[in-house]
C-alpha positions as CSV (number, residue, x, y, z in Angstrom):
1,M,-31.7,24.6,-57.2
2,R,-29.9,26.1,-60.1
3,Y,-26.6,24.2,-59.7
4,K,-26.0,20.5,-59.2
5,I,-23.1,18.5,-57.6
6,G,-20.3,18.4,-60.1
7,D,-21.0,21.8,-61.7
8,R,-18.0,24.0,-62.2
9,V,-18.8,27.5,-60.8
10,R,-17.2,30.9,-60.4
11,V,-17.8,33.2,-57.4
12,I,-19.2,36.5,-58.7
13,N,-20.5,38.0,-55.5
14,V,-20.1,37.5,-51.7
15,S,-22.5,38.3,-48.9
16,D,-19.8,38.3,-46.3
17,E,-16.7,40.7,-46.3
18,R,-14.5,37.9,-45.0
19,R,-14.8,36.2,-48.3
20,L,-13.9,39.2,-50.6
21,E,-10.8,37.3,-51.7
22,A,-13.0,34.5,-53.1
23,L,-14.3,36.8,-55.9
24,G,-13.4,35.2,-59.2
25,A,-12.5,31.8,-57.7
26,I,-13.5,28.7,-59.6
27,G,-14.5,25.4,-58.0
28,I,-16.7,22.4,-58.2
29,V,-20.0,22.1,-56.3
30,V,-19.4,19.1,-53.9
31,D,-22.5,19.3,-51.7
32,I,-25.9,21.0,-51.6
33,D,-28.1,21.3,-48.6
34,A,-31.4,22.9,-49.7
35,E,-32.5,23.6,-46.1
36,W,-29.6,26.0,-45.4
37,T,-29.7,29.6,-46.4
38,H,-26.2,29.1,-48.1
39,P,-26.7,25.7,-49.6
40,Y,-23.7,25.3,-51.9
41,E,-20.4,23.9,-50.7
42,I,-17.6,24.4,-53.3
43,D,-14.2,22.7,-53.6
44,F,-11.9,25.3,-55.1
45,E,-9.3,24.3,-57.7
46,D,-6.7,27.0,-56.9
47,E,-4.5,26.6,-53.8
48,D,-5.0,30.3,-53.0
49,F,-8.8,29.7,-52.5
50,K,-8.7,26.3,-50.7
51,K,-9.3,28.3,-47.4
52,F,-12.8,28.9,-48.6
53,N,-13.6,25.2,-49.1
54,D,-15.4,25.1,-45.7
55,D,-17.6,28.1,-46.6
56,L,-21.1,27.8,-48.0
57,F,-22.4,30.0,-50.8
58,L,-25.7,31.4,-52.0
59,E,-27.1,30.7,-55.5
60,S,-26.8,34.4,-56.3
61,E,-23.1,34.4,-55.5
62,L,-22.2,31.8,-58.2
63,I,-22.4,31.4,-61.9
64,I,-21.4,28.5,-64.2
65,A,-17.7,29.0,-65.0
66,S,-16.5,29.0,-68.6
67,E,-13.6,26.8,-69.5
68,E,-11.0,29.6,-69.3
69,K,-9.8,30.7,-65.8
70,V,-11.2,34.1,-64.8
71,T,-9.4,36.3,-62.3
72,P,-11.1,39.2,-60.5
73,Q,-10.2,42.7,-61.7
74,S,-7.7,44.5,-59.5
75,D,-9.6,47.8,-60.0
76,T,-12.8,46.6,-58.4
77,I,-14.2,47.4,-55.0
78,H,-16.9,45.9,-52.7
79,I,-18.8,48.5,-50.7
80,K,-20.8,47.8,-47.5
81,F,-23.0,50.9,-47.2
82,Q,-24.2,52.4,-43.9
83,K,-27.9,51.5,-43.3
84,N,-28.7,55.0,-42.0
85,F,-27.1,58.2,-40.7
86,E,-26.6,56.7,-37.2
87,D,-24.8,53.6,-38.6
88,K,-21.1,53.8,-38.2
89,D,-20.4,50.4,-39.8
90,G,-19.9,50.8,-43.5
91,A,-19.3,53.5,-46.0
92,S,-21.3,56.7,-46.1
93,L,-22.5,58.1,-49.4
94,E,-20.0,60.9,-48.8
95,D,-17.2,58.4,-48.7
96,V,-18.2,56.9,-52.0
97,L,-18.5,60.3,-53.6
98,E,-15.0,61.1,-52.4
99,I,-13.7,58.0,-54.1
100,L,-15.5,59.0,-57.3
101,I,-14.0,62.5,-57.1
102,D,-10.5,61.0,-56.7
103,K,-11.0,58.6,-59.6
104,V,-12.2,61.4,-62.0
105,K,-9.2,63.5,-61.0
106,E,-6.9,60.5,-61.6
107,M,-8.5,59.9,-65.1
108,H,-8.4,63.7,-65.8
109,N,-4.6,63.9,-64.9
110,N,-3.8,60.7,-66.9
111,G,-5.7,61.7,-70.0
112,S,-3.7,60.9,-73.0
113,I,-5.7,63.3,-75.2
114,P,-5.7,66.9,-73.8
115,I,-9.0,67.9,-75.4
116,M,-10.4,71.0,-73.8
117,D,-14.0,69.8,-73.9
118,V,-13.1,66.6,-72.1
119,Q,-11.1,68.5,-69.5
120,M,-14.1,70.9,-69.0
121,N,-16.5,68.0,-68.7
122,N,-14.2,66.4,-66.1
123,M,-14.1,69.6,-64.1
124,N,-18.0,69.8,-64.3
125,I,-18.2,66.2,-63.1
126,I,-15.9,66.9,-60.1
127,S,-17.9,70.1,-59.3
128,K,-21.3,68.2,-59.3
129,L,-19.9,65.3,-57.2
130,K,-18.6,67.9,-54.7
131,E,-22.1,69.6,-54.7
132,A,-23.8,66.2,-54.1
133,K,-21.4,65.7,-51.1
134,M,-22.4,69.1,-49.8
135,W,-26.1,68.3,-50.0
136,L,-25.5,64.9,-48.2
137,R,-23.7,66.8,-45.4
138,E,-26.7,69.1,-45.2
139,N,-29.0,66.1,-44.9
140,R,-26.8,64.6,-42.2
141,K,-27.0,67.9,-40.2
142,I,-30.8,68.0,-40.5
143,H,-31.0,64.4,-39.4
144,E,-28.7,65.0,-36.4
145,K,-30.8,68.0,-35.4
146,Y,-34.1,66.1,-35.5
147,S,-32.8,62.7,-34.3
148,N,-32.6,64.2,-30.7
149,T,-36.4,65.0,-30.9
150,E,-38.6,62.3,-29.4
151,R,-40.6,60.9,-32.3
152,S,-43.1,58.9,-30.4
153,G,-45.8,61.2,-29.0
154,S,-44.2,64.4,-30.5
155,N,-44.8,65.8,-33.9
156,E,-42.3,68.6,-33.5
157,W,-40.0,67.2,-36.2
158,R,-42.9,66.9,-38.6
159,N,-44.3,70.4,-37.9
160,N,-41.1,71.9,-39.1
161,W,-41.5,70.5,-42.6
162,T,-43.7,72.4,-45.1
163,I,-44.3,72.1,-48.8
164,R,-45.9,74.3,-51.4
165,K,-49.0,73.1,-52.9
166,H,-50.7,75.1,-55.7
167,G,-48.8,78.2,-54.6
168,K,-49.7,78.2,-50.9
169,R,-47.8,76.8,-48.0
170,T,-49.2,73.6,-46.6
171,K,-48.1,71.5,-43.6
172,W,-46.5,68.2,-44.5
173,S,-48.2,65.2,-42.9
174,V,-47.6,61.5,-42.9
């Protein structure tokens, strides 16, 4: 075990969305149960984080805290990604690209130095992010088209994929 009872630790990551508010919280390790998947019990110093005193934490969610108090940045986000195209729980890659596009536009509009090269670069960044979004939508359409095909016992979805090998068309196989 990396930490021992009495260590002053800071939460740097969370494996559960319910505990996002705990990011940056500092507390003392009060109990360790090595047989549990989340072995560390922390007693948090700040009243705002006392509600997490009953939660258990992974080793990867903690780091030894320095003496100064660290607060989480307000401009940070935690993203739970979708596992696949069918998954409706979480953010799609398209959602994340949209956030990036908005952030680049915000930085572009708030630029204190109106240098033409920087403005052109920002416009290129936005263009490429929009293009990436378009290709992800195309992938989603293809996936939806073939997700209705029975994959067990049928190779129809595979037979539609071909690749070029040494200048001639070859069927793709798995």
